[in-house]
C-alpha positions in Angstrom: -29.6 -37.6 15.6 -26.1 -36.7 17.4 -27.2 -39.0 20.5 -28.0 -41.8 18.1 -24.4 -41.5 16.5 -22.9 -41.3 19.8 -21.9 -37.7 19.5 -21.8 -35.2 22.3 -24.1 -32.3 22.1 -21.3 -29.8 23.1 -19.7 -30.3 19.6 -22.2 -27.7 18.3 -20.8 -25.4 20.9 -17.2 -25.9 21.1 -16.8 -26.5 17.3 -19.4 -24.1 15.6 -19.8 -24.3 11.9 -21.4 -22.3 9.1 -22.6 -23.5 6.0 -22.3 -21.2 3.0 -22.8 -21.3 -0.7 -19.6 -20.8 -3.0 -20.9 -17.0 -4.0 -21.3 -16.2 -0.2 -17.8 -17.7 0.6 -16.1 -16.1 -2.3 -17.9 -12.6 -1.1 -17.1 -13.2 2.6 -13.5 -14.4 2.2 -12.6 -11.1 0.7 -13.7 -9.5 4.0 -12.1 -12.0 6.1 -9.0 -11.3 4.0 -9.0 -7.8 5.4 -9.9 -8.4 9.0 -8.6 -12.1 9.8 -10.6 -14.9 10.0 -10.6 -14.9 13.9 -12.4 -11.5 14.1 -14.8 -12.7 11.6 -15.6 -15.8 13.1 -15.6 -14.8 16.4 -18.2 -12.3 15.4 -20.3 -14.9 13.5 -20.4 -17.5 16.3 -22.1 -15.4 18.7 -25.7 -16.9 19.6 -27.2 -13.5 18.2 -25.2 -14.2 14.6 -25.4 -18.0 14.6 -28.6 -18.4 12.4 -27.8 -15.7 9.9 -26.1 -16.6 6.4 -22.8 -15.3 5.6 -23.5 -12.8 3.2 -26.3 -11.1 5.4 -23.9 -11.1 8.5 -21.2 -9.6 6.7 -23.4 -6.6 4.8 -24.7 -5.8 8.4 -21.5 -6.3 10.6 -18.8 -5.4 8.0 -20.1 -2.5 5.9 -16.8 -0.6 5.2 -15.0 -3.7 4.2 -17.7 -5.1 2.2 -17.4 -1.5 0.2 -13.8 -3.3 -1.1 -14.9 -6.5 -2.2 -15.1 -7.5 -5.8 -18.1 -9.0 -6.6 -17.0 -10.7 -9.9 -14.0 -12.5 -8.3 -12.4 -15.0 -10.7 -14.9 -13.9 -13.6 -12.3 -14.3 -16.2 -11.7 -18.0 -15.2 -15.9 -18.5 -14.8 -16.2 -17.0 -18.7 -13.4 -19.3 -20.0 -15.3 -22.4 -18.4 -18.7 -21.1 -19.5 -18.5 -18.9 -22.6 -22.0 -19.5 -23.7 -23.5 -19.0 -20.3 -21.1 -15.9 -19.4 -21.0 -14.1 -22.8 -23.8 -11.5 -21.6 -23.4 -11.6 -18.2 -19.8 -10.3 -17.9 
């Protein structure tokens, strides 16, 4: 597909990326806030870690920082937007 689009295959090496759900991003962004994005992503983009989703990666590699996260980030805002859904959840 990259060849067909005229994109150099090295773009995947030169500009690695990660796809994450909103939930994974909300949780792992709290880890990133503690240690910095460079520290987090430099470990995440190693060949050994590239295939892992963000949450399993963060859970395995940043155990101490994961203890400090708020699993219900923006819970109040979510409850205001979806009161019927969140009534019994929070």
